[in-house]
N, C-alpha and C positions, 0 to 999 in steps of 0.2 A: 348388239342393237343396229338394226339396218339404217341406211342413210335415209331412207324415206320417213322412218320414225322419228330420227332425230329431226327432220325438216318439221314434221307434224308437231313435235313438241314445241319447237320454236315458234310455231305460228301462233300458239295458244298464248291468251294473254297473261300477264303476271297476276292480275286480280283473280283469274281463274285457279292458277296455282295456289294462291294465297288461300282462297276458300278450300281446296283441298286440304292443306297443310294444317290449316286451324282446328281441323277436326280429328287429328291425331293425338295420341297420348305423346308422353315426352320421350318414351324409348324408341318409338316408331318415327318421331320427328326427327329425333338426333340421328336414326340410321337413313332417313329420306335426304338429310342434309348433304350426307356423303355420296348420294346417287348421281348429282349433276351440279355444275356451276350454278344453275338457276335456281334450284332448290336451296343450295348453300347460302345464297345471297338472300333470299325470301327468309329463310330459317333464322336470320340473325335479327328479324324484326322483334322487339321486347313484347309486342303485344300478344304474339303467338304463345310466348313462353309465360306470359301472364295469365293466359287463358289455361295453360297446362297446370300451373300452380293453383290456380283458383278451382280446378276441376279436382285436384288431389289433395289440396289442403285447403278447404274453405275458410280457415282463419286468414287466410292471405287476402280475403276480400277487404278487409277492414282498410279504412283509409291510411291509417296510422301504421299498419304493417306494410301497405304499398310503398308508403315513404320510406320505411327503415329498409325495404328490400332495394329500393333504387339507390340508397344511400351507401350500400354496401358491394354495388356493382351491379344491379339489375337482376331481372328474373330469371334469365338464362343461367347467369352464375349461381344464384340462389339454387335452382333445380339440380344443377351439377353438384352443388355441396350437399344437399340434403336427400337427393333421391337414392344414392349409393348408400349400403349399410356399412357401419363401421367393423373392422375384422383387424384383429391383432393375434399374432403368434403368442402362445401362452409357453413360457418357459418351463423346462424339465427340471423340477424340484426333488430334492432328496431331503428325507429328514434331518440330515446333519447339516444341510445348507442353511446358512444363517439369514433367514428372510424376516425373522422378527427385529424389533429394535433392540439392539445390544444395549447393555448398562451404560456403557461408555460414550454412548451417541451424544454428542453435544447438543445444545438447544438449537443452534442455527442448522444442524444437520437434520435435526427432526422435523424443523418446521419449514425446510427446504430454503431456496434463495429467496433471502428477504428482499434483495434489492429487485428481483423479479416479480415478487408480490406486490411491491409498490405500485408497479404499472398495470396491476389487475384489481378493478374495483366490482364488487358485487352488483352495482348498478349499470356495469356494462353488459350484462347478460341479459337476454330476452328469450323467454320461453314460449314457444307456438306449438299448441297441442290441438290434436284433431283425433277424436274416437269415431270409428265407424263399425256398424253392425250390418253384415251382409251388403256392402256397399251403400249404405245409407248413413249418413253423417247424424250422430246423435249428440255430439258435443264438440264445441270448437272454444279454445281459451286461449289468450294471450296475457301473459306476466311479465310485466316489465321489472327488471331487476330481481335480486332474490330478498323475499320478504324479511323483516326484522334483521337484517345482516348489519346495519350500520349503527345500532343502538345498545343499550345495556354494557356499555363498557367494554364492547369488543369481544363478548362471549361467543359470538359467532364463529370466530377463528379456532377456538380451542374446543368447541363442543361438536358432537356428532353432526355431519352435515344432512340436511334434509329439507326437501320442497314439499309442501301439501297443496297441490294445486285445486283441491276440491273447497279448500277454506274459501277461495276467492272466486266461487263459480255458483251458479244457480243450481237447482236440483236436477238432476239427471235421472231418467227412469227409461226402463225397456219394458216392452208390452207384448202381448200376442200380436198385434197390429204392426210392430215392427219385424215380426217374423219369428218371435219365440214361439217355441212349442208349449201348448197348455198343460199344466199339471195340476191335477186333482188334490193332491196332498203331498207334504214334505216326505211321508213314509213311503208313498209310491216313487217318488223320485230317488229316493235312497236305495232303491232296488233297481230301478232302470237306468238312472243316471241320464236321461235323454235330454234333459234341460242343460245339464253340464257340458254334455258334448255337443250340444248346438252352439253354446256360448263360445265355448273355447274354438270350434270351428269358423264361427262367424265373425268374432270381435277382431279388431284391429286397431292398433293405436300408433300415432306418430308423435313424437316428442321432439322438437327441433331447438336446439339451442343456438342462438346467434350472439356474437360479441359484436358490440357497435363499434369497439375501439380499433380492433384489429379487421373488423369487416369481413369475418368468416362465419360459417355456418356448419352444423353437422345435426344429423337424426342419431339420438341417443337409443332409440326404440328398435326393437328386433321387428317390428311390424307386425308379426304373427307372436301368439304366446309362445313361450319357452317351456311353461310348466303352470303349475296350480294346486289348488287344493279344494274339495269340494266338502261342504258341511263342516267348514272350520273358520272360527272357533266355535260358531253355534252350528244347528242343523239348518239354518237358513241362509248361511252365509256362503259364498263362493270367492275364492281368491285367484286371480289371474295374474302370472308373472312375465313381465317382457324386460327387455335390457339388452345389455352389450358390455363386452369388454374393451376396457381403456388402457391407453398406455399410461404408465407412471414411471418410467426410467428416470432415473437422477431425482426423484420426487419421493418414492417410496421404497425400501428395500425389496418388496416383493415384485416390483417391476411392471406389474398389470394390476388393475382393480376391477371390479364388477359395477357397473351401474344397473341398479335394481329398480325398475319400475313395476309399483304394484296397483292393481286395480281390483277393488274388492265390491262384490254386489250383495245386497241383501234381498230375500224373498218378501215383499210386503204384502202380496195378494196372490191368493191361489184361485184356480178356476171355480166359479160358482154361479149361482143365477146371477145374470146380469154384471158379473165381476170379471175381468181378464186377468190371466197370470201375469204380474208385474215385478220387474226386478228394480231396485234403487241403488244407485252408485252411491257408496258410502265412503270410499277412499279411493285417492290417485295421489300417489306419492313416488317420489324421487330419493334415493339414498346411494351412498358409494360404499362398498366394503372390501377390505383388502383380503389376502390369500388366507389369512387365519380367521375370517369372518367378524373382523373387528370394524366398525364404523370408522370411516375416514372424517377426520375433522374439517371444519369449514376452510381452513387456511389451506391444506393440502387438496382439497377438493377444488378450489379455485384453480390451482396449478394443473389438476389434472383435466379439467374442463377444457383450459386452455390448450393443452397438449393435444386434447381430442378433436380440437377443430383443424388440425393438420396432420391427422394421423391416416393411414391406410384404408381405403374403403373398397366396396365390391358390389357390383350391381347382382351378383349371385346370391340369392338368398340363402342357399344351402350352405355357402361357405362362411357366411355369418352366423348361421345356425351352429355349424360345426365348430366354430371358436367358442362359442358359449357352451356347448356341450364339453368342449374339451377343458374348458376352465373349471367346470363343476366337478369333472372326472379327477383332475389333478388336485382339487380343493379337497374331496371326499378321501383320496388317497393319503394326502398328508395329515388330515384328520384322524384316521384309522393308525397311522403310524405314530401320530403323537398320543394316542390313547393307549397303543402297545407300549409305547416308551415310558408314559406314566404310570401303567400298571406294573412293569418291570421295576422301577424306582420304589413303587410301595411294597412290592414283595421284598426289595432288599433291605427296606427301612423296617419292615416286620420282622423279618429274619434275623437283622442286626439287633433289634430290640430283644427279642427271643434269647439270642446267644448272650447278650449283655446280661439279661436277669439270670440266666443259667451260672455264667461266670460268676456274678455277684453272690448268688446263693452258694455256690461251691466254696469261695473264700470266707464266707461267713460260718458255713458249717466246719 
């Protein structure tokens, strides 16, 4: 940069710089802060980062959420915690690796660090969720605490962990006016799959978990879908799956678990006279599964969620996507090896039974 350029920039008012920076998205604003001392100083303004968060996550516009974000360090810290996606290395397992719970596992080992668990309360967690379709926000929801976690004699800690956000939200629909392609009938959609393709390409989910006690946040979603199923369990249903791979070292034997975020839509109207194609959101849930496909209980899920708030993250979406696909690949390989192992055992038992019968008949004769 020439001397005249530097002098020209110095002559510009800070108000003009502020007006320029407030129009940037978060990633560009962070890059601009590294350009010069003036930009670096102005980019520390919380209002800039509040605008960025408000644009990306409309749920942060709520006054109670703003107070929450300020209490955990401000909007700049919140963006730095929540914008990168969670990335974890998936260990290489072999079938003879003992990643399942051994019979001799003590109760304390199974349930994790009891002292650490006493420092974690379900009420410490806040879920901040936003759904977009083709850059248009269709749903924003904030859930304080984990529902039903403090009652029923502590059943939450020993039962499979699950959060169903839709049970605490108004009806959410998508229609042609939102950008959906019109479909004349379900039979036609089964053939061309245009609605399913548009839904997968356009839908986005952000599910941010905040812990008020330790003042940290993390986005548990993959932002874009990892997969899904169309016409399941009925012809009118579409299931879209998001998620991430979370660390579980010293919590579970498998060392990592999968956070599964399920979004399910149902076709409630097809194109007709005076009627638009419309989808209704029927499920939006979170659950954790270990490498064996078993649901993680509430006690261990709290420990995993707390660990996830401090784990490695990346702004590279492909890196996060690769981590999730690698987890699925390793999980599938383990399931196949387990099936082969069980089939071999079945054959051995059958042959052993046949041999026993032959020997018994031989001695009887």
